[in-house]
N, C-alpha and C positions, 0 to 999 in steps of 0.2 A: 783455660777459657780465654777467649778474646774479649777485649774491653767493651765491644759493642753488643754483646749478648745481653738482652734485657732481663730484668727481674720483674715478675708480676707481684703486685701488692693488692690483695683482695680484702677489703675492709670497708666498714661504714665510712661515710665522708667525715664525720666528726669523731675521730679516733686518735687520741694523742699519741699512743704508741706507734701506730702506723705513720703518723706525721714525722715522728722522730727517726724512724727507720728510713723513710724516704729522704729526709734531709741528709742523713749520713751517706746514703748511696749517691745522692746528687753531688755531695762534696767530693766524692771519689771518682766522679765521672761515669758512674754506672747507670745506663739508661733504665728507666722505670716506667711501666704502665700500671697505673693505679686505677682500680675500678671497684665499685660496689655491685654485688650481684643484683641489687635492686635496680641498677641501670639497664638490666637485660629484661626483655628484648627491645625496649623502646629507644634506648640511647647507646646501646652496645650491640654490635653485630658480630656474630660468630659464623664462620664458614670453615668447617673442619671435614677432612676426608681421610679415609683409611683404605689403602689399596690392598688387594688380595696379597697376602704374604708380607704386607708392610710391617715395619718395625714399630710404628706408632702413628698417632694422629698428626696430620699436617694441615696447615690452613692459617687463617688470619682471625685475630681478635681486633676489632676496629672500634675505637671510642670516639671517633669523629676527628679530633685534633691529633690523635696519636693512634698507631696500630702496631701490632707485633705479629710475627710469624710464630706459630706454636713450636715449630721445630727449632727455633732459635732461642727459646726461653732457657735461661740458665738455672733459675730457682723461683720458688713461689713462697711468699709470705701470706698465709691465709689466716685472717683474724676476724671472726664473728661478723661476716657481711650480712646484709639484709637479704630478704627473699625477693625474687623477681616480681616486678610490678607490671601487670597487664593493663593495656589501654582500657579506659573507662567505657569505650564503645562496645566491649565484649561483655555480654550479659552472663549472669550465673545461670546454670552451673558450669557453663563453658569457660568462664574466667578462672575458676578454681582448677579445672582440668588443664587449661593452658599454663597456669602458674606452675603446676606440678611438672608438666612437660619441660618448661623452660628451666626450672630448678634442676631437674635430673640431667638434662642435656649439658648445661654449662658446668655444673658441679663435676659430673663424671668424665667429661672430656678433659677438663683441666686436671682433675685428680689422676688421670691416666698418664700424665707427662712424667717421663722417667728422669726427674731432676731433683735437686735439693729442695726439701720442704720444711717449713716451720708453720704448722704441722700439716701433714696430709689430713684432710677433713675426715676421711674414713677412720684413721687412727684416733683423731680427736674424739669422734663419736664413741668409739669403744672405751676410751679412757675417761669418759666424763661421768660414769655411773658410780655414785658414792659407795654402795654396798660392795661392789667388786673392788673398789679402791682399797678398802680396808683389808680384804683378803690378800691383794697383791702386796700392799705395804708390809703386812705381817710376814708374808713369804720372803720378802726382800730384807728382812731383819730389822724393820722399823717397829718401834713400840706404838701400839694403837690403843685407844680407850675401849673399855667394855661398852658394848652397844646392844640395843634391841630395836628392831623394826616390827611394829605390831599395830593391830586395831583391837586387841583383846585387853580390856582393862585389868583382868586378873593376871595376865602375863606381865603387864607393865608393873603392877604392884609387886609381883614376885621378883622382878628384876630390881626394883627399888630395895627390897629386902636383902637381896644378894649383895648389892653395892654397899648398903649401909652408909650412905653418904649423900651429898648433894647430887642432883641430876640436872641435865639440860635437855631441851628439846630443840631440834633443828629441822629444816626441810630436807627431804630425801632428794628433791630436785630443785636446783637453783632457779632463779628467775624472779620476776616482779609481778605484782597484781595490778590490774587496771582499776584504779580507784573511781573512775568515771568523773573525776574532777580535773583531768588534764595532767595529773602527777601520779606516776606509778608508786606503789607501796612495796617496800622490801620486807619480806618475812624474815626477821632476824632470829638468831639463836637466843633463847630465853631460859631463865631458870624454871625448873619444874619441881614443885613441892610434891613429894610422894603422897601426901595427904589430900592433894587436890585431884588425884587421878580418879576419874569417874566414867560413866558410860559414854560421855562425849568422845572418848578415845575411839569408839566404834565407827565414828563418822568418816574416818579416812585413815590411811597409814600414818603412823607417828614414828619418828626417828629419835630415839632417846639414848643418851649416853651418860656415863659417869662424868661429873664435873671435875676436870683435871685441875689441881691447884697450880697456879701460874706465878712464876717470878716475872716473866714477860712472854711475849710471843715473837715468832719469827716468820716473815714472808721470805721464803727462799726461792729465788728466781734462778732457773737453770737454763742455760742456752748452750746446746751441744755438750761439752764437757766442763763448762765454766759455771761456777756457783757464785751467786751474789746474795748475801744474807743481810736482810734488813731487820734489826730488832725493833719491836713495837712495845713500848711500855705504857700501860694504862694509868691514868691519874684520876679516873672516875669509875664508879661501880658499873655504869652502863658500858663504858669502853672495855672494862675487864671481862664482861660477859661476851660482848661482840664488838670488837674495836671498830667495825664499820659504822656503828650507830652513833658514835660521838667523836668525830674527827678532831674536835678541839680538846679532847681529853687524852691526847696521845703525845708521846715524844718518840723520836726516831733516832736510830744509830746504825752502826754496822757491827757485825759479830763474826768470830770465826766459827766454822762448822766442824763439829767432831768428825774424825775420820770414819767412824762407824756409820754416822748419818750420811756423810758424803757417798760412801760406798753403797748404802741402801737406796738413796735416791737415784743414783746412776743405774743400779739394777732395775729399779722401778721403771724409769723411762725406757730402758732397753726392752723391757718385757712388753711394752705397748708400742714400740717402734717410734717413740717420740723424740724430737730434738729439744723441745721447749716444755717446761712445766713451771707453774707457780704453786709452790708447796706452802701450806700453812701448818706450823708447828706451835705447840705450847712448850715452854721450858719451865720445868718444875723448880721449886726452891732448892732441890737437891742437884739441879743441873741436867736432869734427864730431858731429852727431846721426845715429845709425843706427837705423832702424826695425826692431823685431822683430815686433810684432803689435799688433792692436787688438781688445780684447774688447768687443763691443757690449753686454754685460751685466756688465762688470767691477766689482769691488768698489772702493769709494771712501770708505767711512765711516772707515777707518783713516787715510786721507790727511787728512781734515778733523780727525781727532783729534790727529794729530801736528803739523799745520801751522797749523790755524785757518783754512784756506782755506774760503770760504763756499759749498761745493758744494751742500749741502742747500738753502740759500736760492735758489741758481740754479735748481735743479729746481723749487722751489715757484713761483718767478717765472714760469717757462715754463708750468707746468701751470695756474697761476691765470690766465694770460693777461696778465701784467704786462709781458711782453717783446714 
């Protein structure tokens, strides 16, 4: 690849991981066009053509101060961008229709580029579903917790009887609630006492698992074939249940990855066609690694900040074509 071929970075404007990758690429002299899909169509212009018998889409993405030719793009770093924002002059329901059109056009033209991806959004979408993740992880040789997804209180009670131990409840789908007070609420993993299971289970689907005993947890960030393991040790009960809820109750370090786990996560990523994944594991007092989930667009800037693991450099290596 020639040095002047650009990398597209598609992410929200306030994204620490994207900032770190752009900085690494800039230091290496690799040109970058960074945009948020929320910039389209008001502040980002797309003009893409596909000729009869053509090999792919050609054209220009123009962000005002910088533009790239689609056929020159060497790689794309795609990380949780916003949705297109339509001009306020367009009334509903036409604004919603226009947003869907803009979203589909920009997403699918860029996703069709035959280049290096971290990660292609279509692969991300398929890999983001937690029930399927457990099936895939188990098939790849990783240990997973016993789980049930149900809205049947009798089934939930029967599961508790089978486990004969502590339970936790977690969301099936990630995301945050709009509290209406200007601050989103995170639905955290929380303990579930089997004696508290009642008919409120019927109100929606509940994702219940056996509570895995933990020595510590691991956020395992994988970029291409490189593994970066951050140990997370909880010093409070809240952090032990869900470490995201109590950042002050955590200590961080690095840890080796057992060969069997490394082989399993590599098989896991290959099965989804992913280059990147942020895996969450519990490590039991006996040293067994138990898979919880893998976020194909998970955060990792904090891991590099706490441990010094060169995750941004690994992204830049892959996007530049150095690997």
